[in-house]
C-alpha positions, 0 to 999 in steps of 0.5 A: 599548703601548711604554711599558707594555712598557717598565714591565714590562721595565725599571722604574726601581726594579728597575733600581736594585735590580739595580744595588745587587746588581751594582755592584761598586765603583760607587755611587749618590748623585745619579745612578741607573742607571735615569736612565742607561738611560733616556738611553741608550734615547732614543739607541738609539731614535734620539730623541737623536743621542748621549748627550751630546745626551740629557744636554743636553736632559734637564731632570732630570739631577741631575749634570754631563755629566762625571759622567754619562760617569764613571758610564757608564765604570764600568759593570760587565760583570756588571751588564750581564748581570744587566740582560738576564737579568732583563729577559728573565725579566720579559717571558718570562711575557708572551710565554708568554701569547701563542700562539707555536709551539715548534720542539721540544716540551719544549725551550727553544732557546738560539742562542749567537753573538758580536757584535763592535762596529764601530770607534769614533771616536777621542775619548778621549785615548789614542786620538788619533794612533793609526792603524787602528780603535779596537775597543771590545769584543765580547759573547756573546749568547744568543737564543731564536728561538721567543720572539724574545727575547735571553735572556742576554749576556756583555760582553767588554771586550777585543776580542781576547779569545776568544769560546770563553773568554767563552762559559763563563759561558754554558755553566756557567749552562745547565739541563736542558731547554735546547737549545743551538745553535752554529756550529763555532767553539764546537765544543770539548771543554770547551763540549760536555762543559760542556753535557753535565755540566749536563744541557743538549743541544747542536746544534754544527757540526762543526769541521774539526780539533777535538776529535779523534773516537776511534771512529765507528759505522756510518752509518745509512740516508740520509733525505730532508730540506728541504735534502738527505739526511741520515744519522747514526752515533755518535761517541766522542772521543779520550780525553785523556792520563791520562783513564781512558776516552773521553767519552760517546758522541754523535750525528753527523748529516751533511747532504748539501746539494742546494745548496752553502753560501756557502763551497762546502761540500756536506756538513755535519756536526753534533754533538748529544747529543739523545736518539734519540727526536729524529730526524736530519732534525729536528736538521738543521732545528733547526740552520737556526734558528741563522741567526735570531741573524744576523738579529737582529744585523742588525736590532739595527744597522739598526733600533736604534742599537746601535753608538754610535760616539761612545762609545769607552770599552769599557764605555760602548760595551758599555752602549749595545749592551746597552741596545739589546738590552733595547729589541730585546726590547721591540720583539720583544714588540710585534711578536708581539702585533701579529701575533697580534691581526690574525692572524684577518684577516691570517694571513700578517701579518709585522710589520716591526721597522723600521716598528714602531720608526718607529711608536714613535718618532713618538709616543714623545717626545710621550708622555713629555711628556704623561705624565711617567715619575713618573706611570707609577709603580704603573701596572703590570698585575697579571699578565703574562696581563692585560698580554698581553690589554690589549696584544692590545686596543690592537694591534687599533687599529694600522694592520697593513698600514702595519706589514707587511714589504715583500716583494721578489723574489729577487736576481738573481746578477750576476758583476761580474768583475775590472776595472782600478783606473782603471775602478773609480774612475771616475764618471759623471752619472746624468741623462746616463745616463738621457737616453741610455736615453730616460728623463727624469732 
């Protein structure tokens, strides 16, 4: 199933065509981008410990390892974005063929947030001898919580580049019918007006300092919601110097929470340009889906090797993260297929991405040996609907209970309190503690 979806999402011929269209100053002679993506996929799945190990064990690498790394370091950020956009567009029709609920009828949700890569090892010559962490860059990611697919990605080589600047290409590429959800970091006049100008809608948490509100209408009567009480009013931003009039009026939704957030906030305010037909409690519920992208980032790190610490060059590290995103979309489609296939017998089934990835890893390398990649050429399904039906047939043979998530009870909050440094650095023998408690070690 994973191989079938990979052939639909990332066929070698298509990857090389994307490379030709966005290669910049790079060129392809012996080493094709499809080969690089295939090797990096083995690393992100955990089948190889590093890109160097994947190259050494490859029987078909046409160039030296040094030439491979030179190719990886030359990957343009525009090429990474084209791979994510194109792959998501190829998997989207397959996901649409499944029975997936929509958060808001007639709208396509787009949650945007930044992801900063962890520090890398200092293997580059210019990094040796430097103290502090070497940060290889970050990316702006667009996630569709309804389809569970990463739809877009902008790679930023400079770790210190502002996310508000890097997100602009995503805002300019937004379309009517899309509903963008973001936190307060993206609450700026330029971004909100950019979504407004493209015909898209937005739900953004209000920033404490900017933009400045010029006029605020009367608050409506409060309504109940799942998390508290909600009310709204109309707002208009202050006109800029030299501007004839203020911006278009938007909606401000205030949520008085029953339980405070981790930072202690009891009141949240959201700005939106959704039409009045979408009620304030619905907008409040839609904003809660923004946390889905945080869960996706967590799964990228825990299930897939999205942060390859041996890749210190920014473009190489961002390529590794991008390939992990592509692999995540494949797992997301497989997860949706398995859940739908077993829904009649197990209505509450929730497939674990971790166990699903482990299941794929167990047989994937053997499949590559039994059925070489060249034998998959021309085996693509005739249509997305046909591929979805075939995947559902195969999913019925999977042990669904072994792939289900393991539910645990709520964590018990325990205040640790302050201790002195000597106590914090102390240690003890677990075996002796168990013996003292009357348990066998």
